[in-house]
C-alpha positions in Angstrom: 2.9 20.7 3.3 5.4 19.4 0.5 8.0 18.1 3.5 5.7 16.6 5.1 4.5 14.6 2.3 7.9 13.9 1.3 8.8 12.2 5.1 5.2 10.7 4.9 6.5 8.6 1.4 9.8 7.8 3.0 7.7 6.1 5.9 6.0 4.0 3.5 8.8 3.4 0.8 10.7 2.3 3.6 7.7 -0.3 4.1 7.0 -1.3 0.8 10.9 -2.0 0.2 10.8 -4.4 3.4 7.3 -6.2 2.1 9.2 -6.7 -1.3 12.5 -8.3 0.3 10.0 -10.8 2.0 7.7 -11.5 -0.8 10.8 -12.2 -3.1 12.8 -14.6 -0.8 12.8 -18.1 -2.2 10.3 -16.5 -5.4 10.1 -16.0 -8.7 11.2 -12.2 -9.8 8.5 -11.8 -12.9 5.2 -12.9 -11.9 5.8 -10.8 -8.7 6.6 -7.7 -10.5 4.1 -8.4 -12.6 1.3 -8.5 -10.0 2.8 -5.6 -8.0 1.9 -3.4 -10.9 -1.1 -5.2 -11.7 -2.5 -4.6 -8.4 -1.4 -0.7 -8.4 -3.0 -0.3 -11.8 -6.5 -1.7 -10.5 -6.2 0.7 -7.7 -6.2 3.5 -9.9 -8.2 2.0 -12.2 -11.2 3.4 -11.0 -9.8 7.1 -10.8 -9.8 7.2 -14.5 -12.8 6.1 -15.1 -14.9 8.0 -12.8 -12.8 11.1 -13.7 -13.6 10.7 -17.7 -17.0 9.6 -17.1 -18.5 11.8 -14.9 -17.1 15.3 -13.1 -17.4 13.7 -9.3 -13.9 14.1 -8.7 -13.6 17.4 -10.5 -11.3 19.5 -8.5 -10.1 17.0 -6.0 -7.1 15.4 -5.1 -8.0 12.5 -6.8 -9.2 13.6 -10.2 -7.2 12.3 -13.5 -6.5 14.4 -16.3 -6.9 13.7 -20.0 -5.1 13.7 -22.8 -3.9 12.1 -26.1 -0.8 10.5 -27.7 1.1 13.9 -27.4 0.7 13.4 -23.4 0.8 9.7 -22.9 4.0 9.7 -25.3 6.0 10.8 -22.0 4.2 8.7 -19.5 5.4 5.7 -21.8 8.8 6.9 -21.3 8.6 7.1 -17.7 7.3 3.5 -17.3 9.8 2.5 -19.5 12.7 4.2 -17.0 10.6 3.0 -14.2 10.5 -0.4 -15.2 13.9 -0.7 -15.9 14.5 0.5 -12.4 12.2 -2.0 -10.7 13.5 -5.0 -12.6 17.2 -4.3 -12.2 16.1 -3.2 -8.1 14.1 -6.7 -7.5 16.7 -8.8 -8.6 19.4 -7.5 -7.0 17.6 -7.3 -3.4 16.2 -10.8 -3.9 19.2 -11.8 -3.4 21.2 -9.3 -0.6 20.9 -8.6 2.9 17.8 -5.9 2.5 20.6 -3.6 4.9 22.8 -3.8 2.0 20.3 -2.6 -1.0 19.2 0.2 1.2 23.0 2.1 1.6 23.3 1.5 -2.0 19.6 3.1 -2.9 20.4 6.1 -0.7 23.0 7.3 -3.4 20.4 8.1 -6.0 19.8 11.7 -4.2 23.3 12.8 -5.1 22.6 11.6 -8.5 19.1 13.3 -8.1 20.7 16.7 -6.2 23.7 16.5 -9.2 20.7 16.6 -12.1 19.0 19.7 -10.3 21.8 21.8 -9.9 22.5 20.9 -13.5 19.0 20.8 -15.5 16.8 22.3 -12.8 19.6 25.3 -11.5 18.7 24.4 -8.1 20.4 26.1 -5.1 20.7 25.0 -1.4 21.0 27.4 1.0 23.6 26.2 4.0 21.4 24.2 6.1 20.3 22.3 3.4 24.1 21.8 2.1 25.0 20.6 6.1 21.7 18.2 5.7 23.3 16.7 2.0 27.2 16.3 3.4 25.5 14.2 6.5 23.4 12.1 4.0 26.0 11.5 1.8 28.8 10.7 4.5 26.4 8.7 7.0 25.7 6.6 3.2 29.5 6.0 2.3 29.8 4.9 5.9 26.8 2.4 6.2 28.3 1.2 2.5 31.4 0.2 4.1 30.0 -1.3 7.1 28.3 -3.4 4.4 31.5 -5.0 3.0 32.0 -6.4 6.8 29.5 -9.5 5.5 31.8 -10.4 2.5 30.0 -9.0 -0.5 32.8 -7.7 -3.3 31.0 -5.2 -4.7 33.1 -5.1 -7.4 32.6 -8.5 -8.7 29.0 -9.4 -7.5 26.5 -9.2 -10.4 23.9 -8.6 -8.3 25.3 -5.1 -6.6 26.0 -3.5 -10.5 22.2 -4.1 -10.5 21.6 -2.4 -7.5 23.6 0.2 -8.4 22.0 0.2 -12.5 17.9 0.4 -10.1 19.7 3.3 -8.1 20.8 5.4 -11.2 17.4 4.9 -13.1 15.7 5.9 -10.4 17.5 8.8 -10.0 16.6 9.6 -13.7 12.9 8.9 -12.8 13.6 11.4 -10.0 14.6 14.2 -12.7 12.5 13.7 -15.6 9.5 13.6 -12.9 10.4 17.2 -12.0 10.9 17.6 -15.8 6.8 16.0 -16.7 5.2 18.0 -13.7 6.7 21.9 -14.2 4.8 24.3 -15.3 5.4 25.1 -19.4 6.4 28.1 -18.7 9.3 26.9 -16.8 10.1 24.8 -19.2 8.5 21.5 -18.2 5.6 19.8 -19.4 2.9 20.5 -17.3 1.2 16.9 -16.5 -1.6 16.3 -14.0 0.3 14.3 -11.1 -1.9 12.2 -11.2 -2.9 11.4 -15.0 1.4 10.1 -14.8 0.5 8.2 -11.7 -2.1 6.3 -12.7 -1.0 5.5 -16.5 2.2 4.6 -16.1 1.2 1.8 -13.9 -1.1 0.8 -16.6 1.5 1.1 -19.2 3.8 -1.0 -16.3 1.2 -3.9 -16.4 1.1 -3.8 -20.0 4.9 -4.5 -20.7 5.0 -6.9 -17.6 2.5 -9.1 -19.1 3.9 -9.8 -22.3 7.4 -10.0 -20.1 5.2 -12.8 -18.0 4.0 -14.8 -21.3 7.3 -14.3 -23.3 10.0 -14.4 -20.8 8.8 -16.3 -18.2 6.1 -18.4 -18.7 7.9 -20.4 -21.5 10.5 -21.7 -19.0 8.9 -21.4 -15.2 9.4 -25.4 -14.7 13.5 -24.5 -15.0 13.5 -21.5 -13.3 12.4 -20.6 -9.5 8.5 -21.4 -8.7 6.7 -18.9 -7.9 4.5 -19.0 -4.8 1.9 -16.7 -3.6 2.8 -14.4 -0.5 -0.2 -11.9 0.8 3.1 -9.8 1.3 2.6 -8.9 -2.8 -0.5 -6.8 -2.3 1.5 -4.6 1.0 3.8 -3.9 -2.0 1.5 -2.3 -4.1 -0.7 -0.7 -1.3 2.4 1.0 0.0 4.1 1.7 -2.6 1.4 3.6 -4.4 0.6 5.3 -1.8 4.1 6.3 -1.0 3.9 7.4 -4.9 0.9 9.5 -4.5 2.5 11.3 -1.7 5.5 11.9 -3.2 4.2 13.3 -6.8 1.8 15.2 -4.7 4.5 16.9 -3.2 6.4 17.6 -6.6 3.1 19.5 -7.9 3.4 21.9 -5.2 4.9 25.0 -6.3 8.1 25.3 -3.9 8.9 22.0 -4.2 12.5 20.9 -4.4 13.2 17.8 -6.2 16.8 17.8 -4.7 15.8 18.0 -1.2 12.2 15.8 -2.4 14.4 13.2 -3.0 17.0 13.3 -0.2 14.1 12.4 2.2 12.7 9.8 0.0 15.9 7.9 0.6 15.6 8.2 4.1 12.9 4.9 3.9 16.5 2.8 4.3 16.0 3.7 8.6 12.7 2.4 8.0 14.2 -0.7 6.2 16.8 -1.2 8.5 14.7 -1.4 11.0 12.5 -4.2 9.0 15.8 -5.6 8.4 17.0 -6.1 12.2 13.9 -7.4 13.4 12.2 -9.6 10.4 15.2 -10.5 9.1 17.7 -10.8 11.4 20.4 -9.6 9.6 24.0 -9.0 10.7 26.7 -5.9 11.3 24.1 -3.3 13.0 25.5 -2.0 15.7 28.0 -0.5 13.1 25.1 0.2 10.8 23.2 1.9 13.4 25.9 4.6 14.0 25.6 5.6 10.6 21.9 5.8 10.8 21.9 8.5 13.1 23.9 10.0 10.7 21.4 9.9 8.0 18.5 11.1 10.8 21.1 14.3 11.7 21.3 14.7 8.0 17.3 15.0 7.4 16.5 17.4 10.2 19.3 19.7 8.6 17.1 19.3 5.8 13.8 19.9 7.2 15.5 23.5 9.1 17.1 24.5 5.7 13.5 24.0 4.0 11.2 25.3 6.3 
């Protein structure tokens, strides 16, 4: 079950990346990110209210747990980590092709894998190792293909932002496993809906402060903001992808290294959208690399059954 949820999360995440690229085109980053956190908060706010005021959602997958500061302090830290990744990722994606951003983001599973092996003691079987190796090779080849577009990876600060976003995303993935692992296994044992619901709300508050303090005083001197319906789509697809991701991690047999690897398969969806919607270049070479990504996902699936 957790594997199916991980694959579905990857598909929704790929559409999310594509909508995000569309929304960011010639648009101001900070207001878009604020609106994304606002709409995501509005999606989960009813679940928080209903769970806190009635028993209607008790026992369902939509029930939001409750707790004091001893619990919320962990969620605030989660919000800071994720928002840091999003800020770096949004600015980088605005200035780089989607077929370049995808491969860099796809390095997250490698970072998560190393962290999972060191921190959680996870072990992979032969099928899973083959899948991981194929995915790593394909990501390296895909990154090399991107260099043909004239982007200097060593001196482009937008590249550094995407790499930073990937690193923070990997840290977030490892932290998620710690948050939702049972106390008996060394985790915090938090309710997954509580984490997803409240971290969106905390992020919204942080982004509102950033909007008013950093962007609004100088908005006439920077890239203007214009409304795009893709902004709502970003929130909807991300919230759905994260819901499936958190639900997957909450299941007893879930492995963070495998879930994160499959989730990075979203690069396939974003690649197709980049080719069809944004008419990006050097697609033939990148398509060969993507075939290796698909093959790697198959080996991961076989090894995790």
